[in-house]
Structures are given as structure tokens and as C-alpha cells.
mmCIF file of the C-alpha atoms, coordinates in Angstrom:
data_MODEL
# 
_entry.id   MODEL 
# 
loop_
_atom_site.group_PDB 
_atom_site.id 
_atom_site.type_symbol 
_atom_site.label_atom_id 
_atom_site.label_alt_id 
_atom_site.label_comp_id 
_atom_site.label_asym_id 
_atom_site.label_entity_id 
_atom_site.label_seq_id 
_atom_site.pdbx_PDB_ins_code 
_atom_site.Cartn_x 
_atom_site.Cartn_y 
_atom_site.Cartn_z 
_atom_site.occupancy 
_atom_site.B_iso_or_equiv 
_atom_site.pdbx_formal_charge 
_atom_site.auth_seq_id 
_atom_site.auth_comp_id 
_atom_site.auth_asym_id 
_atom_site.auth_atom_id 
_atom_site.pdbx_PDB_model_num 
ATOM 1   C CA . MET A 1 1   ? 22.194  -82.872  17.959  1.00 0.00 ? 1   MET A CA 1 
ATOM 2   C CA . GLU A 1 2   ? 22.262  -82.914  14.190  1.00 0.00 ? 2   GLU A CA 1 
ATOM 3   C CA . ARG A 1 3   ? 23.093  -86.635  14.181  1.00 0.00 ? 3   ARG A CA 1 
ATOM 4   C CA . MET A 1 4   ? 20.202  -87.308  16.508  1.00 0.00 ? 4   MET A CA 1 
ATOM 5   C CA . ILE A 1 5   ? 17.738  -85.569  14.156  1.00 0.00 ? 5   ILE A CA 1 
ATOM 6   C CA . ILE A 1 6   ? 19.074  -87.476  11.148  1.00 0.00 ? 6   ILE A CA 1 
ATOM 7   C CA . PHE A 1 7   ? 18.833  -90.745  13.077  1.00 0.00 ? 7   PHE A CA 1 
ATOM 8   C CA . CYS A 1 8   ? 15.234  -89.995  14.076  1.00 0.00 ? 8   CYS A CA 1 
ATOM 9   C CA . MET A 1 9   ? 14.298  -89.134  10.485  1.00 0.00 ? 9   MET A CA 1 
ATOM 10  C CA . LEU A 1 10  ? 15.862  -92.367  9.169   1.00 0.00 ? 10  LEU A CA 1 
ATOM 11  C CA . PHE A 1 11  ? 14.141  -94.408  11.863  1.00 0.00 ? 11  PHE A CA 1 
ATOM 12  C CA . PHE A 1 12  ? 10.766  -92.822  11.077  1.00 0.00 ? 12  PHE A CA 1 
ATOM 13  C CA . CYS A 1 13  ? 11.149  -93.306  7.310   1.00 0.00 ? 13  CYS A CA 1 
ATOM 14  C CA . SER A 1 14  ? 12.184  -96.952  7.634   1.00 0.00 ? 14  SER A CA 1 
ATOM 15  C CA . SER A 1 15  ? 9.365   -97.784  10.053  1.00 0.00 ? 15  SER A CA 1 
ATOM 16  C CA . THR A 1 16  ? 6.829   -96.113  7.735   1.00 0.00 ? 16  THR A CA 1 
ATOM 17  C CA . ALA A 1 17  ? 8.103   -98.088  4.746   1.00 0.00 ? 17  ALA A CA 1 
ATOM 18  C CA . LEU A 1 18  ? 7.933   -101.359 6.678   1.00 0.00 ? 18  LEU A CA 1 
ATOM 19  C CA . THR A 1 19  ? 4.324   -100.824 7.784   1.00 0.00 ? 19  THR A CA 1 
ATOM 20  C CA . ALA A 1 20  ? 3.112   -99.969  4.267   1.00 0.00 ? 20  ALA A CA 1 
ATOM 21  C CA . ALA A 1 21  ? 4.121   -103.333 2.785   1.00 0.00 ? 21  ALA A CA 1 
ATOM 22  C CA . PRO A 1 22  ? 2.215   -105.590 5.258   1.00 0.00 ? 22  PRO A CA 1 
ATOM 23  C CA . HIS A 1 23  ? -1.027  -103.645 4.613   1.00 0.00 ? 23  HIS A CA 1 
ATOM 24  C CA . LYS A 1 24  ? -0.674  -104.258 0.877   1.00 0.00 ? 24  LYS A CA 1 
ATOM 25  C CA . ILE A 1 25  ? 0.055   -107.943 1.458   1.00 0.00 ? 25  ILE A CA 1 
ATOM 26  C CA . ALA A 1 26  ? -2.939  -108.300 3.804   1.00 0.00 ? 26  ALA A CA 1 
ATOM 27  C CA . LYS A 1 27  ? -5.218  -106.681 1.210   1.00 0.00 ? 27  LYS A CA 1 
ATOM 28  C CA . TYR A 1 28  ? -3.842  -109.001 -1.488  1.00 0.00 ? 28  TYR A CA 1 
ATOM 29  C CA . LYS A 1 29  ? -4.404  -112.100 0.657   1.00 0.00 ? 29  LYS A CA 1 
ATOM 30  C CA . GLN A 1 30  ? -7.938  -110.991 1.561   1.00 0.00 ? 30  GLN A CA 1 
ATOM 31  C CA . LEU A 1 31  ? -8.819  -110.533 -2.111  1.00 0.00 ? 31  LEU A CA 1 
ATOM 32  C CA . LEU A 1 32  ? -7.464  -113.964 -3.056  1.00 0.00 ? 32  LEU A CA 1 
ATOM 33  C CA . LYS A 1 33  ? -9.280  -115.632 -0.142  1.00 0.00 ? 33  LYS A CA 1 
ATOM 34  C CA . THR A 1 34  ? -12.509 -113.859 -1.109  1.00 0.00 ? 34  THR A CA 1 
ATOM 35  C CA . ILE A 1 35  ? -12.238 -115.019 -4.723  1.00 0.00 ? 35  ILE A CA 1 
ATOM 36  C CA . LYS A 1 36  ? -11.629 -118.612 -3.571  1.00 0.00 ? 36  LYS A CA 1 
ATOM 37  C CA . ARG A 1 37  ? -14.680 -118.418 -1.274  1.00 0.00 ? 37  ARG A CA 1 
ATOM 38  C CA . LEU A 1 38  ? -16.775 -117.006 -4.110  1.00 0.00 ? 38  LEU A CA 1 
ATOM 39  C CA . GLU A 1 39  ? -15.737 -119.828 -6.471  1.00 0.00 ? 39  GLU A CA 1 
ATOM 40  C CA . THR A 1 40  ? -17.475 -122.330 -4.200  1.00 0.00 ? 40  THR A CA 1 
ATOM 41  C CA . THR A 1 41  ? -20.662 -120.277 -3.813  1.00 0.00 ? 41  THR A CA 1 
ATOM 42  C CA . VAL A 1 42  ? -21.224 -119.021 -7.357  1.00 0.00 ? 42  VAL A CA 1 
ATOM 43  C CA . LYS A 1 43  ? -23.762 -120.565 -9.713  1.00 0.00 ? 43  LYS A CA 1 
ATOM 44  C CA . ASP A 1 44  ? -21.953 -121.964 -12.752 1.00 0.00 ? 44  ASP A CA 1 
ATOM 45  C CA . GLU A 1 45  ? -24.716 -123.626 -14.776 1.00 0.00 ? 45  GLU A CA 1 
ATOM 46  C CA . ASP A 1 46  ? -27.517 -121.934 -16.730 1.00 0.00 ? 46  ASP A CA 1 
ATOM 47  C CA . VAL A 1 47  ? -26.045 -118.457 -16.233 1.00 0.00 ? 47  VAL A CA 1 
ATOM 48  C CA . GLU A 1 48  ? -24.878 -115.622 -18.411 1.00 0.00 ? 48  GLU A CA 1 
ATOM 49  C CA . LEU A 1 49  ? -21.320 -116.005 -19.703 1.00 0.00 ? 49  LEU A CA 1 
ATOM 50  C CA . LEU A 1 50  ? -19.045 -113.141 -18.679 1.00 0.00 ? 50  LEU A CA 1 
ATOM 51  C CA . HIS A 1 51  ? -16.439 -111.161 -20.602 1.00 0.00 ? 51  HIS A CA 1 
ATOM 52  C CA . THR A 1 52  ? -13.198 -112.462 -19.098 1.00 0.00 ? 52  THR A CA 1 
ATOM 53  C CA . PRO A 1 53  ? -9.971  -110.473 -19.493 1.00 0.00 ? 53  PRO A CA 1 
ATOM 54  C CA . GLU A 1 54  ? -6.953  -112.743 -19.732 1.00 0.00 ? 54  GLU A CA 1 
ATOM 55  C CA . ASN A 1 55  ? -3.344  -111.589 -19.750 1.00 0.00 ? 55  ASN A CA 1 
ATOM 56  C CA . PRO A 1 56  ? -4.066  -107.876 -20.207 1.00 0.00 ? 56  PRO A CA 1 
ATOM 57  C CA . VAL A 1 57  ? -1.098  -105.705 -21.144 1.00 0.00 ? 57  VAL A CA 1 
ATOM 58  C CA . ASP A 1 58  ? 0.170   -103.219 -18.547 1.00 0.00 ? 58  ASP A CA 1 
ATOM 59  C CA . GLY A 1 59  ? -1.683  -100.273 -20.079 1.00 0.00 ? 59  GLY A CA 1 
ATOM 60  C CA . CYS A 1 60  ? -4.978  -102.161 -19.899 1.00 0.00 ? 60  CYS A CA 1 
ATOM 61  C CA . LEU A 1 61  ? -4.908  -103.347 -16.271 1.00 0.00 ? 61  LEU A CA 1 
ATOM 62  C CA . PHE A 1 62  ? -7.330  -100.630 -15.146 1.00 0.00 ? 62  PHE A CA 1 
ATOM 63  C CA . THR A 1 63  ? -9.748  -101.596 -17.935 1.00 0.00 ? 63  THR A CA 1 
ATOM 64  C CA . ALA A 1 64  ? -9.420  -105.288 -17.020 1.00 0.00 ? 64  ALA A CA 1 
ATOM 65  C CA . VAL A 1 65  ? -10.200 -104.600 -13.330 1.00 0.00 ? 65  VAL A CA 1 
ATOM 66  C CA . THR A 1 66  ? -13.211 -102.513 -14.414 1.00 0.00 ? 66  THR A CA 1 
ATOM 67  C CA . CYS A 1 67  ? -14.418 -105.416 -16.596 1.00 0.00 ? 67  CYS A CA 1 
ATOM 68  C CA . PHE A 1 68  ? -14.119 -107.808 -13.673 1.00 0.00 ? 68  PHE A CA 1 
ATOM 69  C CA . GLN A 1 69  ? -16.001 -105.449 -11.379 1.00 0.00 ? 69  GLN A CA 1 
ATOM 70  C CA . ASN A 1 70  ? -18.813 -105.124 -13.920 1.00 0.00 ? 70  ASN A CA 1 
ATOM 71  C CA . GLY A 1 71  ? -18.896 -108.910 -14.338 1.00 0.00 ? 71  GLY A CA 1 
ATOM 72  C CA . ILE A 1 72  ? -19.035 -109.489 -10.579 1.00 0.00 ? 72  ILE A CA 1 
ATOM 73  C CA . LEU A 1 73  ? -22.417 -107.740 -10.524 1.00 0.00 ? 73  LEU A CA 1 
ATOM 74  C CA . LYS A 1 74  ? -23.777 -110.419 -12.877 1.00 0.00 ? 74  LYS A CA 1 
ATOM 75  C CA . LEU A 1 75  ? -22.729 -113.370 -10.703 1.00 0.00 ? 75  LEU A CA 1 
ATOM 76  C CA . GLN A 1 76  ? -25.436 -115.365 -8.920  1.00 0.00 ? 76  GLN A CA 1 
ATOM 77  C CA . PRO A 1 77  ? -25.285 -117.513 -5.773  1.00 0.00 ? 77  PRO A CA 1 
ATOM 78  C CA . LYS A 1 78  ? -25.610 -121.297 -6.105  1.00 0.00 ? 78  LYS A CA 1 
ATOM 79  C CA . ASN A 1 79  ? -28.496 -121.436 -3.649  1.00 0.00 ? 79  ASN A CA 1 
ATOM 80  C CA . SER A 1 80  ? -30.126 -119.549 -0.795  1.00 0.00 ? 80  SER A CA 1 
ATOM 81  C CA . GLN A 1 81  ? -27.904 -121.203 1.855   1.00 0.00 ? 81  GLN A CA 1 
ATOM 82  C CA . VAL A 1 82  ? -24.767 -119.491 0.504   1.00 0.00 ? 82  VAL A CA 1 
ATOM 83  C CA . ASN A 1 83  ? -26.477 -116.147 -0.149  1.00 0.00 ? 83  ASN A CA 1 
ATOM 84  C CA . SER A 1 84  ? -24.961 -114.247 2.812   1.00 0.00 ? 84  SER A CA 1 
ATOM 85  C CA . THR A 1 85  ? -21.418 -115.517 2.117   1.00 0.00 ? 85  THR A CA 1 
ATOM 86  C CA . PHE A 1 86  ? -21.885 -114.690 -1.545  1.00 0.00 ? 86  PHE A CA 1 
ATOM 87  C CA . THR A 1 87  ? -23.158 -111.162 -0.821  1.00 0.00 ? 87  THR A CA 1 
ATOM 88  C CA . GLN A 1 88  ? -20.278 -110.415 1.567   1.00 0.00 ? 88  GLN A CA 1 
ATOM 89  C CA . ALA A 1 89  ? -17.703 -111.636 -0.978  1.00 0.00 ? 89  ALA A CA 1 
ATOM 90  C CA . ILE A 1 90  ? -19.223 -109.465 -3.701  1.00 0.00 ? 90  ILE A CA 1 
ATOM 91  C CA . LYS A 1 91  ? -18.997 -106.390 -1.416  1.00 0.00 ? 91  LYS A CA 1 
ATOM 92  C CA . VAL A 1 92  ? -15.303 -107.017 -0.726  1.00 0.00 ? 92  VAL A CA 1 
ATOM 93  C CA . LEU A 1 93  ? -14.480 -107.440 -4.411  1.00 0.00 ? 93  LEU A CA 1 
ATOM 94  C CA . ARG A 1 94  ? -16.490 -104.372 -5.461  1.00 0.00 ? 94  ARG A CA 1 
ATOM 95  C CA . ARG A 1 95  ? -14.397 -102.179 -3.130  1.00 0.00 ? 95  ARG A CA 1 
ATOM 96  C CA . PHE A 1 96  ? -11.149 -103.243 -4.792  1.00 0.00 ? 96  PHE A CA 1 
ATOM 97  C CA . THR A 1 97  ? -9.696  -100.513 -7.016  1.00 0.00 ? 97  THR A CA 1 
ATOM 98  C CA . ILE A 1 98  ? -6.456  -99.648  -8.717  1.00 0.00 ? 98  ILE A CA 1 
ATOM 99  C CA . SER A 1 99  ? -5.396  -96.209  -9.804  1.00 0.00 ? 99  SER A CA 1 
ATOM 100 C CA . ASP A 1 100 ? -6.080  -95.237  -13.392 1.00 0.00 ? 100 ASP A CA 1 
ATOM 101 C CA . PRO A 1 101 ? -2.742  -94.663  -15.138 1.00 0.00 ? 101 PRO A CA 1 
ATOM 102 C CA . GLY A 1 102 ? -4.471  -92.381  -17.641 1.00 0.00 ? 102 GLY A CA 1 
ATOM 103 C CA . LYS A 1 103 ? -3.231  -94.420  -20.604 1.00 0.00 ? 103 LYS A CA 1 
ATOM 104 C CA . HIS A 1 104 ? -5.697  -95.178  -23.359 1.00 0.00 ? 104 HIS A CA 1 
ATOM 105 C CA . CYS A 1 105 ? -6.428  -98.889  -23.734 1.00 0.00 ? 105 CYS A CA 1 
ATOM 106 C CA . GLU A 1 106 ? -7.371  -100.211 -27.162 1.00 0.00 ? 106 GLU A CA 1 
ATOM 107 C CA . SER A 1 107 ? -9.491  -103.093 -25.857 1.00 0.00 ? 107 SER A CA 1 
ATOM 108 C CA . SER A 1 108 ? -12.872 -102.861 -24.170 1.00 0.00 ? 108 SER A CA 1 
ATOM 109 C CA . CYS A 1 109 ? -14.684 -105.383 -21.988 1.00 0.00 ? 109 CYS A CA 1 
ATOM 110 C CA . GLU A 1 110 ? -16.657 -106.624 -24.965 1.00 0.00 ? 110 GLU A CA 1 
ATOM 111 C CA . SER A 1 111 ? -13.445 -107.545 -26.793 1.00 0.00 ? 111 SER A CA 1 
ATOM 112 C CA . TYR A 1 112 ? -12.674 -110.297 -24.271 1.00 0.00 ? 112 TYR A CA 1 
ATOM 113 C CA . GLU A 1 113 ? -13.959 -113.844 -24.661 1.00 0.00 ? 113 GLU A CA 1 
ATOM 114 C CA . LYS A 1 114 ? -17.050 -114.824 -22.647 1.00 0.00 ? 114 LYS A CA 1 
ATOM 115 C CA . LYS A 1 115 ? -16.560 -117.589 -20.103 1.00 0.00 ? 115 LYS A CA 1 
ATOM 116 C CA . LYS A 1 116 ? -18.354 -119.362 -17.247 1.00 0.00 ? 116 LYS A CA 1 
ATOM 117 C CA . PRO A 1 117 ? -18.370 -117.669 -13.824 1.00 0.00 ? 117 PRO A CA 1 
ATOM 118 C CA . THR A 1 118 ? -15.789 -120.039 -12.276 1.00 0.00 ? 118 THR A CA 1 
ATOM 119 C CA . GLU A 1 119 ? -13.359 -119.427 -15.156 1.00 0.00 ? 119 GLU A CA 1 
ATOM 120 C CA . PHE A 1 120 ? -14.089 -115.698 -14.835 1.00 0.00 ? 120 PHE A CA 1 
ATOM 121 C CA . LEU A 1 121 ? -13.124 -115.827 -11.137 1.00 0.00 ? 121 LEU A CA 1 
ATOM 122 C CA . LYS A 1 122 ? -9.950  -117.820 -11.843 1.00 0.00 ? 122 LYS A CA 1 
ATOM 123 C CA . SER A 1 123 ? -8.892  -115.147 -14.359 1.00 0.00 ? 123 SER A CA 1 
ATOM 124 C CA . PHE A 1 124 ? -9.674  -112.425 -11.805 1.00 0.00 ? 124 PHE A CA 1 
ATOM 125 C CA . GLU A 1 125 ? -7.490  -114.262 -9.270  1.00 0.00 ? 125 GLU A CA 1 
ATOM 126 C CA . LYS A 1 126 ? -4.688  -114.442 -11.841 1.00 0.00 ? 126 LYS A CA 1 
ATOM 127 C CA . LEU A 1 127 ? -4.983  -110.677 -12.470 1.00 0.00 ? 127 LEU A CA 1 
ATOM 128 C CA . ILE A 1 128 ? -4.836  -109.918 -8.724  1.00 0.00 ? 128 ILE A CA 1 
ATOM 129 C CA . LYS A 1 129 ? -1.653  -112.008 -8.455  1.00 0.00 ? 129 LYS A CA 1 
ATOM 130 C CA . GLN A 1 130 ? -0.194  -110.132 -11.437 1.00 0.00 ? 130 GLN A CA 1 
ATOM 131 C CA . LEU A 1 131 ? -1.023  -106.738 -9.899  1.00 0.00 ? 131 LEU A CA 1 
ATOM 132 C CA . PHE A 1 132 ? 0.506   -107.521 -6.528  1.00 0.00 ? 132 PHE A CA 1 
ATOM 133 C CA . LYS A 1 133 ? 3.558   -109.248 -7.975  1.00 0.00 ? 133 LYS A CA 1 
ATOM 134 C CA . ASP A 1 134 ? 4.897   -105.872 -9.089  1.00 0.00 ? 134 ASP A CA 1 
# 
């Protein structure tokens, strides 16, 4: 009886661990696909340049994600035909969060170089890949 309980506990724990990973991978893939879709619909000329975090250190990842989320609000669609796709992509990216490690980061959004929206999105994609690599 005792062996049966231990077996059931091990089976439950392993099945729980296996289902957690695919959810994280699906979320990661959705974010990357959304960024790629947004790159084709975003206006890149005659727009405000955006503070673009590049290669943030581990303690500053939360700050970098916050900078990207603030910058996303400043993006504009190329034209009215892509407006609905653009709006949906913005909603998906705004919902993305990471937990705040509580560490104090020396850099602020304003300390990062300003770049065009497409370069901003490429850096955001790079950050997402860095976050989910770990």
C-alpha cells in the first residue's frame, strides 16, 4: 500500500512538471509571433524614437520589460488597414509580465539609447528570447 501511494505521488509530480513546461513554451512562442506580426504593421518613419534596452544585466530585466511595455504604448500603426492587427498585438504584449526580483536597478528607461520602432521591437524580441532561455 505504501509503495502504491509513493508511486501515485511520483506520477502526479512528474505529470505536473511536464505540463508546466509546454505552457511556458507556448507563451514564449506566442510573444515572439506577436512581435514579428507587429514589426510588419508598425509605422517606422516620422515617429517618436523609443528608449530601447539592449543587453540588460540580470538585475535589470524587470526594468527593461517595463521600458518595453511603456514604449509599446507609443507605437503607431502603418495605416488604417492594419489597425485591428496592430491593436490586438499591442494587447497581447501589454499583458506580458515577469516577476519583480526586488533588486534595485541602476539604469532607468531614459538611460537607454532611443531607436526606431522596428529596432525597438527587435530588441524586445531579443529580450524575450533571453528570458525564456533560462
